[in-house]
N, C-alpha and C positions, 0 to 999 in steps of 0.2 A: 036682061043681064044674066050671065052665067052665075049660078049660086056659088060655085067654087072660087070665083074671083072677087066676091063682094068683100068690103072692108070688114064686116062682121066675121065672115068666115076666116079671113086672113088673121084677125086678131086672136082667134082661138086655135090657130094651127099649132100642133105639138112641136116642141123643139127638135132640132136635128138629133138623130140617134147618137149615143156615145160610141166611141171606137170600141170594137169588140174586145171583150175581156181576154181573148186569146193573145192579144198583143202585149199584155202585161206580164212579161216574163222577166226572170233575172232581177236586176235592180229596180224594175218598174212594178213588180208585184207588191201588193199591200204588205206591210210589215217587213220589208227587205232590210231595213236599217233599224236595229233594235238597241244600239248603244244609247244610253241616256245622255251621253256627252254631246250628241248631235241636237242641241236644243238652244233656244235663243239667248239665254243668259250667258252660256259659254261663248257664243259667237260675239256677244256685245263686249265682254271682258277682253277677249283677244282682239277685237276690232279697235278698242281703245288703245291697247298697246301698239298695235300695228299702225294705227293712224298717227300716234305721236311720233313713231320712228320715221314714217314717211314724210310728215310735215317738217320735222327737223332736218331730214335729208334734203327736202326741197328748198328750205330757206337757206341752208348753208351752201347748197349747190348753186343757188341763184347768186350768192356772194362771189363764188368762184367764177361764174360766167361773167359777171359784171367787171371783175378785176381783169379778166383776160380779154374781154371784148366789150368795153364800155360804150354806150351811146355817147354822141358828141357832147351833150349837155352835162354828162356826168364826169367827163375826163378831168376838168379842172377841180373837181370836188373829191377825187379819190384820195384817201388819207394814206400817208406813209407810216403812221403810228396807229395802234401799238405795234411794236416790232414783231411780236409773235401773232399778230392778228390772223393772218392767213393760215398759219400753222394750226391754230385752234379751230378755226371754222372748217378747214378742209379735213382735219383729223376727225372732227365730229361728223362730218358728212360721210366719211367712209365707215366709221364705227356704227353710225345709225343705219347705213345701207346694209352692212353685214348682219347686224342684229335683225333687220327686217326680213331676212331670208327665212330663218326658222319660224318667225312670227307669221309670215305669209303662208308657209306650209301648214302650220297649225290651224290658221283661220280657214284655209281651203278645206282641210280635212273635216272641220266642224260643219261646214255648210254644204259640202259636196252632195249629200243626199238630195238637196233641193234641185240638183240638175235633173233628177229623175222624177220630178213632181208630175202628177197626172191630173188633168191633161197638161201637155207642155205649155200651152198658152190659153188662158181663160178669156182673154179679150185682146184688143189691139193695144191698149195701154199696158196690159201685163206683158205682152210680147216686147214692147218698147223698153219696159223696165228690165227684162231679161237681157235684151241686147245691150243696154247700157252697162249692166254688170259684166257681160262678156268683154266689153271694151275696157272696163276698169281692170279686170283680171289680166287681160292681154298686155295692157300698158304697164302695169306694175311688174309683171313677170319679165317683160322685155327690159325694163329699166334696171331691175335687179340683176338680170343675167349679163347685160352688157357692162354694167358697173363693176360686177365681180371680175369679169375678164379684163377690164381696164386696169384693175389693181395688179394684174399679172402682165400687163402690157402685151396682151394677145388680142388681135383684132381679126378674127376669121370671117368677117362679113365685108361686103363691097361698099357699104355706105359709110360716110364720115361719122366717127363716134361722137364727137363733142356736140355737133349740131343736132344729131338724132337724139342723143341723151337729153338735151335741153328741151326740145319740143315734145318728146315723149313724156317728160316730167310734167309739162303743162297739161297734156292730155290726161295723164293719170290724176292730177289734182282736180281738174274739171269734172272728170267722171266720178271721183270720190265725193265731191260736193253734191252732185246729182243723186248719188246713191244715199248719202246722208239725209237729203231732203225727202227722198221716197221712203226711206226706212225710219224716219223720225219717230213715228208712233211706237214702233217695235223697240227702238233704242230707248225711248223714254220709259217704256213699261218695264224694261229689264236693266236699267242703268244702275239702280241701287241693289244692294244685296237682298235677296228674298228673305222674308221672315221665317219661312219654313225651312226644314232641314235641307241641306244641300243634296243635290242628286248624286248618287254614287257614280264615280268616274269623272265628275267635273273637276274636283280638286286634283286628281291624278293628271288630267290633261293639262291643267294650268301649271301645276308644279313641274311637269316634264318640259313644257314650253319655256318656263322661266329658267330652268336649268340649262336648256339648250342655248338660249340667248346669252346667259351668263358665261357659259363655256366658250362660245364663239367670241364674245367680247374680250374676255380675259386673255385668250390665246392669240388675238390678232391686234388689239389696241396698242400693244407695246411699240409698234412701228412709229407711233406718233405721241404716245404718252410715256415719258422716260421712266417713271416709277413702276411701270408694268412690263418693262423690257425683259425681266427675268422669266416671264411667262409667255413671251412672244414666240410661240411654237409654230404657228401656221400662217403668219403674215408673210407676204412675198418678200418684204425687205426687213432687215434687222440692223438699223443704223447704228446701234450701240455696240456691235460686235466686231467692228473693223473700221476701215477708212470710210469716208463719206461715200454713200452709194452714188452710182452714175447711171442715168437713164439712157443717155446717148453718148457713145464713145467717140473718140477722135477717128477711129477707123470707120465707123458708121457715117460720120459727118464728112469724111474725106479731108481731114485737117491734120493728119499725122506728120506731114512734111510742111512745116511753117517756113516760109522764105527766110533765109538768113538775114536779109536786109529789111525784115518787117518793120514797118513804121505805122503808128496809129495816126489816122487822119482826123483832125478836129476841125470841122468846117464852120466858119462864122465870119463876121466882119474882119477879124484879124486871124483867119484860119492858119493852121500850121500842121506840120507832121513831126512826130517825135518817136524816137526809137526806144527800145526796151531799157538800155543802159541809162538814157536820160530820164525816163519815167522813174526808174529806181533812185535816181539822184534827187528827185523832187521830194518835198515833205511827205512823209508816209503817215498813214492813220491805220490803227489796228482796232478792229471791232469784232465782238462776238455776235454773229448773226446766224439765224437758221436758214437752211434750205428746206423748203416745204413743197412737195410735189402733189399734183392732182391725184396721184394714185394713193395718197393717204399717208405716206411716210414723211418724216421730217427729222432733221438732225442739226444740232448746233456745231458751228466750226468757228475758228479764229481766222479772220481774213485780214490781210495787210495790203494796202495799196494807196492810190491817190484818190482824193475826193473828186467825184465827178464835177461838183460845183466849181472846184478850183480850175479844172481843165476848161470848163465852159467860160469862166470869167477871163481866162488868159486868151481865149479866142474872141473876146469881145461880145459874147452872148450874154444878154442881161438876165438877171434873176427873174423868175416867173416864166421861163421859156420851156416848152416841152421839147424833147429831143428824140431823134430817131437813131437807133443803134443797128449797125450792120455787122454780121458775122463773116468770118472767112469761109464758112461752109458754103458749098456751091448751091445747095437747095435744101428745102425743109420748110415746114409751116412757120417756124419761128426764126428763120434766118435774119429777118428784119423785124425788129420790135420797136414800139414807141413807148416812151417814158414820160408821163405827165410831169408838170413842173414841180409838184409837191415832192416827188421822188428825186428829181434831178437836183433840187436845191437842198435836200436833206443832208446834213453833215455825215450821216452814216452810210450814204450811198457811195460805194467805192468802185473804182476800176481796180479790181483786185489783181495783185501780182504774186501773192504768196498765200498758202493755205497751211494753217497750223505751224507757221514759222519756216516753211520750206517752199521753194519756188513751185508754181503751179506745174502739174504734170499735163501732158496732152489731153488726157481724158477729163481733167478738171478745167480745161479752158486755156492752156498755155497758147500764147504768151500773156493774155490778159482777158479778164472776164468781168461782167457786171455782177455786183451783189448789192441788193437794196432791201431795206426793211419792208415787211408786209407785202411781199410780192410773190406770186406763184413761181415755182421753180422754172417753168418753161420760159418765163420772161427774164430770167437771170442769164442773159446772153453770154455764151462762151465764145472764145476765139475772136475777140472783137477786132474789127478792121477799121470802122469809121463811126464817129459820133457827129451828128449835125442837127441843126434846128429842124423840128418836125414841121 
């Protein structure tokens, strides 16, 4: 047997030579990153803040998704109260998402020297760990980027926003849990404040990050938090400075020319059609209800109209029935919406005919629109043409 191929010989073979030192230039050279803020304790503190923001964003985003597109088993269990429920959860969602942007930037700044660790991969497991971190960073950045542009109602990509945002959130949370499991020893070692004197620069980094998060929050949260509206400088919408904002105008929906003989169709065992004058002659209900949109803004308004439950009972539709609502607009993802029974039977759910004491304008849904408590704004159907059993 050849001596070079014997087991004993192979056992004492030297390891593969390290890559030549000539490759270690720029950020790869030893000592390229000297700031003491690039250390584990700073990364752990920022990671706690960022993780809290991301998990709050995920939980409230899940609420929004389930309200807009609930699975069949959840439909009869969706609550119509509290009245401001969706306003609070979606406001928190956008506030947490905006706060996560400077937090993510600070966290990446703290750990980015590790991108240039040498050697790039020490083993197969180390390579897989680095790939999982790359997936986490990519998912979080995509989630924050698309979410930010959604608040501006700007969609410069070819894929559907809501579905992509939803599944990317699950990807980010899954990658985050893997990352926490891998880094658990490091996190545990640096979770509590060190007894030694703090490293120079750490407090400055944390203070600057906290100031950035506070500034972003204070200057954007006013679109959903009424007592912060005086500071609402950079939010896309300012509901407290004028009339109720409008996401989709009558011109965009193609409903500027409502037929003069418009009549609402209510289909049921005793279905009927009713015109605007007759609707106004029915008993009217006035309620203060918010319009809260997925972009994060919300505003209260005083609505007057006919209770949807009264219209359904007149058509012979029994209590406990879910209904389908169709708009006059020719196309659009929310031209037809479904309303679970809890909303249809709620005495605050109105076929609104007036806003703040004045007849609806075309942009606000003339001749009639739906307003219900604890519902996303996209489901508050405007330019209603038909109500029927779902």
